[in-house]
C-alpha positions in Angstrom: 74.0 184.8 219.2 71.6 186.8 221.2 68.7 185.2 219.4 70.2 181.7 220.0 70.3 182.4 223.7 66.7 183.5 223.7 65.8 180.3 221.9 67.6 178.1 224.4 65.9 180.0 227.3 62.6 178.5 226.1 63.8 175.2 227.6 64.2 176.6 231.1 60.7 175.3 232.2 62.2 171.8 231.9 65.4 172.6 233.7 65.3 169.4 235.7 65.5 167.4 232.4 68.4 169.5 231.3 70.2 168.8 234.6 69.4 165.1 234.3 70.8 165.2 230.7 74.0 166.9 232.0 74.5 164.0 234.4 73.9 161.5 231.6 76.4 163.4 229.4 79.0 163.1 232.2 78.4 159.4 232.4 78.9 159.1 228.6 82.1 161.2 228.9 83.5 159.0 231.7 82.7 155.8 229.8 84.4 157.2 226.6 87.5 158.2 228.6 87.7 154.8 230.4 88.0 153.0 227.1 91.5 154.5 227.0 92.2 153.2 230.5 91.0 149.7 229.6 93.5 149.6 226.7 96.3 150.7 229.1 95.3 147.9 231.6 95.1 145.4 228.7 98.6 146.2 227.5 100.4 146.8 230.9 98.7 144.1 233.0 98.0 141.4 230.4 100.0 141.6 227.2 103.3 142.9 228.5 105.1 140.9 231.2 107.0 143.2 233.6 110.8 142.7 233.6 112.1 140.5 236.4 108.9 138.4 236.6 108.6 134.8 235.6 106.1 134.3 232.7 104.6 131.2 234.3 104.2 132.9 237.7 102.6 135.9 236.0 100.1 133.8 233.9 97.5 133.4 236.6 97.4 137.1 237.4 97.3 137.9 233.6 94.2 135.7 233.2 92.5 137.2 236.2 93.2 140.7 234.9 92.0 139.7 231.4 88.7 138.4 232.8 88.2 141.6 234.9 89.1 143.8 231.9 86.5 142.0 229.7 83.8 142.4 232.3 84.9 146.1 232.8 84.7 146.7 229.0 81.2 145.3 228.8 80.0 147.4 231.8 81.6 150.6 230.4 79.9 150.0 227.0 76.6 149.4 228.7 77.0 152.6 230.8 77.9 154.6 227.7 74.8 153.3 225.8 72.5 153.9 228.8 73.9 157.5 229.2 73.5 158.2 225.5 69.9 157.0 225.5 68.9 159.0 228.6 70.7 162.1 227.4 69.2 162.0 223.9 65.7 161.2 225.0 65.5 163.8 227.8 66.9 166.6 225.7 64.8 165.6 222.7 61.7 166.0 224.9 62.9 169.5 225.9 63.7 170.5 222.3 60.5 169.3 220.8 58.6 171.1 223.6 60.6 174.3 222.7 59.6 173.9 219.0 56.0 173.3 219.9 55.9 176.4 222.1 57.7 178.5 219.5 55.2 177.5 216.7 52.2 178.2 218.9 53.7 181.6 220.1 54.5 182.5 216.5 51.0 181.7 215.2 49.4 183.5 218.1 51.6 186.5 217.5 50.7 186.6 213.8 47.0 186.9 214.6 47.6 189.7 217.1 49.7 191.9 214.9 48.1 195.1 213.5 46.9 195.1 209.9 49.5 197.7 209.1 52.2 195.1 209.6 50.7 192.7 207.0 50.4 195.6 204.5 54.3 195.6 204.3 54.9 191.8 204.4 54.4 189.1 201.8 52.2 186.2 202.8 54.6 183.6 201.3 57.5 185.0 203.4 55.5 184.7 206.6 54.5 181.2 205.8 58.1 180.4 205.1 59.1 181.6 208.5 56.5 179.4 210.2 57.3 176.3 208.2 60.8 176.5 206.6 62.5 178.5 209.3 60.9 176.4 212.1 62.2 173.2 210.4 65.7 174.7 210.2 65.5 175.6 213.9 64.3 172.0 214.7 67.3 170.5 212.8 69.6 172.9 214.7 68.2 171.8 218.1 68.7 168.2 217.1 72.3 169.0 216.2 72.7 170.6 219.7 71.4 167.4 221.3 74.0 165.3 219.4 76.9 167.6 220.3 75.8 168.4 223.9 77.8 165.5 225.3 81.0 166.4 223.3 82.4 169.1 225.7 82.1 166.6 228.6 84.0 164.0 226.5 86.7 166.5 225.5 87.1 167.6 229.2 87.3 163.9 230.4 89.8 162.9 227.7 92.0 165.9 228.2 91.9 165.3 231.9 93.0 161.7 231.4 95.9 162.8 229.1 97.1 165.3 231.8 96.8 162.6 234.4 98.9 160.2 232.2 101.7 162.8 231.3 101.1 166.5 231.8 104.1 167.5 229.7 103.0 165.5 226.7 99.4 166.8 227.2 100.5 170.4 226.9 101.4 169.8 223.2 97.6 169.8 222.6 97.6 173.6 223.2 99.7 174.0 220.1 96.9 172.5 217.9 93.8 173.8 219.6 94.4 177.6 219.1 95.1 177.1 215.4 91.9 175.0 215.1 89.9 177.7 217.0 91.0 180.5 214.7 90.0 178.5 211.6 86.6 177.5 213.1 85.9 181.1 214.0 86.6 182.2 210.5 84.4 179.5 209.0 81.6 180.3 211.5 81.5 183.9 210.4 81.2 182.9 206.8 78.6 180.3 207.5 76.4 182.6 209.6 76.3 185.2 206.8 75.6 182.6 204.1 72.9 181.0 206.2 71.1 184.3 206.7 71.2 185.1 203.0 70.0 181.5 202.2 67.0 181.7 204.6 66.0 185.1 203.2 66.1 183.8 199.7 63.9 180.7 200.7 61.4 183.2 202.0 61.5 185.1 198.7 60.9 181.9 196.8 58.0 180.9 199.1 56.4 184.3 198.6 56.7 184.0 194.8 55.1 180.5 194.8 52.3 181.8 197.0 51.7 184.8 194.7 51.7 182.6 191.6 49.3 180.0 192.9 46.9 182.7 194.3 47.0 184.7 191.0 47.1 181.8 188.5 44.0 183.0 186.7 45.6 186.4 186.0 48.9 184.8 185.0 47.1 182.6 182.5 44.8 185.4 181.3 47.8 187.7 180.5 50.1 184.9 179.4 52.6 185.8 182.1 53.9 182.2 182.4 57.2 182.9 180.7 57.9 186.0 182.7 57.1 184.1 185.9 59.4 181.3 184.8 62.3 183.8 184.3 61.6 185.4 187.7 61.4 182.1 189.5 64.6 180.9 187.7 66.5 184.0 188.9 65.4 183.5 192.5 66.4 179.8 192.3 69.8 180.8 190.8 70.4 183.1 193.8 69.3 180.4 196.1 71.7 178.0 194.4 74.6 180.5 194.8 73.9 181.0 198.5 73.5 177.2 199.0 76.9 176.6 197.4 78.5 179.2 199.6 77.2 177.3 202.7 78.3 174.0 201.2 81.8 175.3 200.5 82.4 176.6 204.1 80.6 173.6 205.6 82.8 171.2 203.5 86.0 172.8 204.8 85.1 171.9 208.4 86.0 168.2 208.3 89.3 168.6 206.4 90.4 171.3 208.9 89.8 169.0 211.9 91.3 166.0 210.2 94.4 167.9 209.3 94.7 169.1 212.9 94.1 165.5 214.0 96.9 164.1 211.8 99.3 166.9 212.9 98.5 166.3 216.6 98.9 162.5 216.4 102.2 162.8 214.6 103.6 165.1 217.3 102.3 162.8 220.1 103.7 159.6 218.6 107.1 161.2 218.3 107.3 162.7 221.8 105.3 159.8 223.4 107.7 157.2 221.9 110.7 159.2 223.2 109.0 159.1 226.7 108.7 155.3 226.5 112.3 154.9 225.4 113.4 157.1 228.3 111.3 155.1 230.7 109.0 158.0 231.7 105.9 156.1 230.3 104.9 152.5 230.0 103.8 151.2 226.6 100.3 150.9 228.0 100.3 154.5 229.1 101.4 155.6 225.7 98.7 153.6 224.0 96.1 154.9 226.5 97.3 158.5 225.8 97.2 158.0 222.0 93.8 156.4 222.3 92.6 159.4 224.2 94.0 161.7 221.6 92.3 159.7 218.8 89.0 159.8 220.7 89.5 163.5 221.3 89.3 164.5 217.7 86.0 162.8 217.1 84.0 165.1 219.4 86.1 168.1 218.2 85.0 167.2 214.6 81.4 166.9 215.7 81.6 170.2 217.5 83.0 172.0 214.4 80.4 170.4 212.1 77.6 171.2 214.7 78.9 174.7 214.9 78.5 175.0 211.1 74.9 173.9 211.4 74.2 176.4 214.2 75.8 179.3 212.3 73.8 178.5 209.2 70.6 178.3 211.3 71.0 181.7 213.2 69.4 183.4 210.2 66.3 181.3 210.6 66.2 182.0 214.4 66.5 185.7 213.8 63.7 185.7 211.2 61.4 184.0 213.6 62.2 186.3 216.5 61.9 189.3 214.2 58.1 188.5 214.0 57.9 187.7 217.7 59.5 191.0 218.6 56.9 193.0 216.7 54.6 195.1 218.8 51.1 193.5 218.9 47.9 195.4 218.3 47.6 197.7 221.3 44.4 197.9 223.4 44.5 201.0 225.5 40.8 201.0 226.1 39.3 200.5 229.5 35.6 201.2 229.0 33.1 198.4 228.6 30.6 198.6 225.7 27.1 199.2 227.1 24.5 196.5 226.2 22.2 199.5 225.2 24.7 201.0 222.8 23.0 203.3 220.3 25.7 202.9 217.5 25.8 206.6 216.8 29.0 207.3 215.0 30.6 210.7 214.9 33.7 211.4 212.8 35.5 214.7 213.4 38.3 216.1 211.3 39.7 212.6 210.7 43.2 212.3 209.3 45.0 209.0 208.4 48.2 208.0 206.6 50.0 204.8 205.9 53.2 206.7 205.3 54.3 210.0 206.8 54.5 211.8 203.4 50.9 211.4 202.3 47.5 211.7 203.9 45.1 208.9 202.8 42.2 210.6 204.6 42.3 214.3 205.4 39.6 216.3 207.2 36.8 213.8 207.2 33.7 214.9 209.1 30.6 212.7 209.2 27.7 212.0 211.7 25.8 208.8 211.5 22.7 208.1 213.5 21.6 204.7 214.8 20.0 202.6 212.0 21.1 204.8 209.2 22.6 203.4 206.0 25.5 205.4 204.7 26.8 204.6 201.2 30.4 205.5 200.3 31.1 206.0 196.6 33.9 207.5 194.6 36.8 206.7 192.3 39.1 203.8 193.2 41.9 204.7 195.6 39.9 207.6 197.0 39.9 206.4 200.6 36.6 204.6 201.0 38.0 201.3 202.3 40.5 203.1 204.5 37.7 205.0 206.2 35.6 201.9 207.0 38.8 200.1 208.2 39.3 202.8 210.8 35.8 202.2 212.3 36.6 198.7 213.8 40.1 200.0 214.8 41.9 197.9 212.2 44.3 200.9 211.8 45.1 203.8 214.1 44.2 207.3 212.8 46.8 210.1 213.4 44.5 213.1 213.6 40.9 213.9 214.7 38.5 211.6 216.5 35.9 208.9 215.9 33.2 208.8 218.6 30.7 206.0 219.5 27.7 207.4 221.4 29.9 210.4 222.4 33.0 208.4 223.6 36.2 208.1 221.5 36.4 204.6 220.2 40.0 204.1 221.5 38.6 204.3 225.1 36.6 201.1 224.6 38.0 197.6 225.3 39.0 196.4 221.8 37.4 192.9 221.9 34.1 194.3 223.2 34.2 197.1 220.7 34.8 194.8 217.7 31.9 192.6 218.7 29.7 195.5 217.6 30.8 195.0 214.0 29.8 192.6 211.2 31.7 192.7 208.0 30.9 191.3 204.5 33.9 191.9 202.3 34.1 191.7 198.5 36.5 188.8 198.6 34.9 186.2 200.9 37.2 184.0 202.8 35.7 180.6 203.6 37.7 178.2 205.8 38.2 174.5 205.2 35.4 172.7 206.9 31.6 172.3 206.7 29.2 175.1 205.8 27.8 174.9 209.3 31.3 175.4 210.8 32.0 178.4 208.5 28.7 180.1 209.6 29.3 179.2 213.2 32.6 181.1 213.3 30.6 184.3 214.0 29.2 182.8 217.2 30.7 179.5 218.3 28.0 178.7 220.9 25.1 179.3 218.5 22.5 176.5 218.1 21.9 174.8 214.8 18.4 176.4 214.7 20.0 179.9 215.0 22.4 179.0 212.1 19.5 178.0 209.9 17.7 181.2 210.8 20.8 183.2 209.7 21.0 181.3 206.5 17.3 181.9 205.7 17.8 185.6 206.3 20.8 185.5 204.0 18.9 183.7 201.2 21.4 180.8 201.6 19.2 178.1 203.1 17.7 176.8 199.8 21.0 176.4 198.0 22.6 174.8 201.0 19.8 172.2 201.3 20.1 171.5 197.5 23.7 170.2 198.2 24.0 166.5 198.9 25.1 166.9 202.5 23.4 170.1 203.2 24.9 172.1 206.1 27.5 169.3 206.6 28.9 169.8 203.0 32.6 170.2 203.2 34.0 173.4 201.6 37.3 173.2 199.7 40.1 175.8 200.4 38.9 179.4 199.7 35.4 178.1 198.9 36.3 176.5 195.6 33.3 174.6 194.3 30.8 177.3 195.3 29.7 180.2 193.1 30.6 183.8 194.0 27.0 184.4 195.0 26.9 181.3 197.2 30.1 182.2 199.0 28.8 185.8 199.5 25.5 184.5 201.0 27.4 182.3 203.5 29.4 185.4 204.5 26.2 187.3 204.9 24.7 184.5 207.1 27.8 184.7 209.2 27.2 188.4 209.7 23.5 187.8 210.5 24.4 185.2 213.1 26.7 187.6 214.9 23.8 190.1 215.0 26.1 193.2 215.0 25.0 196.7 215.8 27.2 198.1 213.0 27.5 196.5 209.6 30.2 197.1 207.0 29.6 196.0 203.4 32.8 196.4 201.4 31.7 196.2 197.7 29.8 193.0 198.7 28.2 192.6 195.2 30.7 194.2 192.8 32.1 190.8 191.7 28.7 189.2 191.0 26.7 188.9 187.9 23.3 190.6 187.7 21.3 187.5 188.7 23.5 186.7 191.7 23.6 190.3 192.7 19.8 190.5 192.9 19.7 187.5 195.3 22.6 188.8 197.4 21.1 192.4 197.4 17.8 191.0 198.8 19.8 189.2 201.5 21.7 192.4 202.4 18.4 194.4 202.6 17.3 191.9 205.3 20.5 192.3 207.2 20.6 196.1 207.1 17.2 196.6 208.8 17.6 198.6 212.0 21.4 198.5 211.8 23.9 201.3 211.4 25.4 200.3 208.0 28.3 201.5 205.9 28.2 200.4 202.3 31.1 200.8 199.9 29.4 200.6 196.5 30.8 200.1 193.0 27.3 200.1 191.4 25.4 203.2 192.3 22.1 201.5 191.6 22.5 199.4 194.7 22.7 202.3 197.1 20.2 204.9 195.8 17.9 204.1 198.7 20.6 204.8 201.4 19.9 207.5 203.9 22.9 209.4 202.7 25.4 208.9 199.9 28.9 210.2 200.6 31.3 210.9 197.7 34.9 210.3 198.8 37.7 211.5 196.5 41.4 211.9 197.1 40.9 211.3 200.9 38.3 214.0 201.3 34.5 214.1 201.3 33.6 215.8 198.0 29.9 215.9 198.7 27.1 214.1 200.6 23.3 213.8 200.3 20.6 211.8 198.7 20.8 210.4 195.2 18.8 213.3 193.6 20.7 215.9 195.6 24.1 214.6 194.5 23.1 214.6 190.9 22.7 218.4 191.2 25.4 219.2 193.7 28.4 216.9 193.0 30.8 217.1 190.1 31.9 213.5 190.4 28.7 211.7 191.3 26.9 212.1 187.9 30.0 210.6 186.2 29.9 207.7 188.6 26.2 207.1 187.8 26.9 207.3 184.1 29.8 204.8 184.3 27.6 202.4 186.3 24.8 202.7 183.8 27.3 202.0 181.0 28.5 198.9 182.8 25.0 197.6 183.3 24.0 198.2 179.6 27.2 196.4 178.5 
């Protein structure tokens, strides 16, 4: 319930609309209650002639009362309709604004979480929280709008019943506690079932996302049947949790209806006795029973609405679980100098994802401005982890990384990251035009600057060969472009940013020889006069680097030139031999 209170507090900026809606709800409650009074008036003042009065003499007053009651009934109905409209519209505005703000806050928070968080979460589950869970929350808020008026109606009707006959009205308190115990029991069950159901929806979304992303691998290894079995198991669990929710939800209406029937039976008996004894008029009894009948409708709506709310608390909790994560911290206060030299010093660096294993241990490396440093070594040795620490994607636990003599954590994060340009192995192109994708690096860049960047990246010619040139729309993930073309767009993006420090993370490892030559030429253009870190799979692409660093099992095994490492390193010759074998194959 704590998360539900937090959710509702998002509407406090529109408190005046909430107050207005409360007044509209009070109007609806009064109109609903007054329907019972209209029936009392109709029976006592029109349909039943008081004893001792002549029917002919009473006829004129009956007709006058009838006319007034008809007008009153129309006015009360209009007031109820107007109040319902005003309450629904004003609260819908508040709730839709809450959902809007929650989605924007969630998306913004996702982008500001540290990379370490995403390393432990599945993409499909996060998407499910933003889409599926938000939809559940929206439906819950719509339910709250519908039942918001019901407490007012219940209060008005109970008040009218006490006004009519307080002794008879006390019989309600025999029914309400029993109903409350049953509803509380069902609420607990629904809350648990709803949480399990939303978690399972997240699992299914994650499985679908993984399957679509890895469809080539699935087809290549003929994994379709295994994935079918996995998906069927997840769906069976989802079906089981859904039926639990349905079962407890379906019990709500019968419980309320049973209480309704029991209450009416008691009231008819004692109410009829009161009329016989002369304590109540027939009209007062009908008004009382009408109030009782009207009372169970909002009670039923409240219990059904409570079921929806309890089922939705799991979705609310899942959304706030992300919002409560600590964002990427920026403890830096130093501004990056415009004359930064990009001299990197790594001293006794230690880094771990988990507390039981060091991914990097005792790394020492000094890189002068403009030097090209190649990182090679077996897979899983720590090369990518090392370059990911440079832009502060992760936080190291031991040692220091210095930029021009200052520890990198002392710089303002945004300014510090502006120093870096990254060309990854798996290029991510966003839906939009080629120009828009290149412009991401520098939103205010002119078109001429974008063309210059594409020329430097050897991308201009292939772009101009496309029907719409720079305005060519790119499909999701760059589908429709070759690997080399996508890579050159990524390089153009890095050139446009004009970074002081460049990171090339196996930028050519997934390309064929012809594409690799074109991309490698583009990279040579980009690396000029820039401090560059190159993670290389093919040794032949980095033999001209100022230094080649062999990283193995989180440590630097050796460093030097190509010829020096052939003599000094035990691992490097094997890497060269493996690369030569791949090329010959």
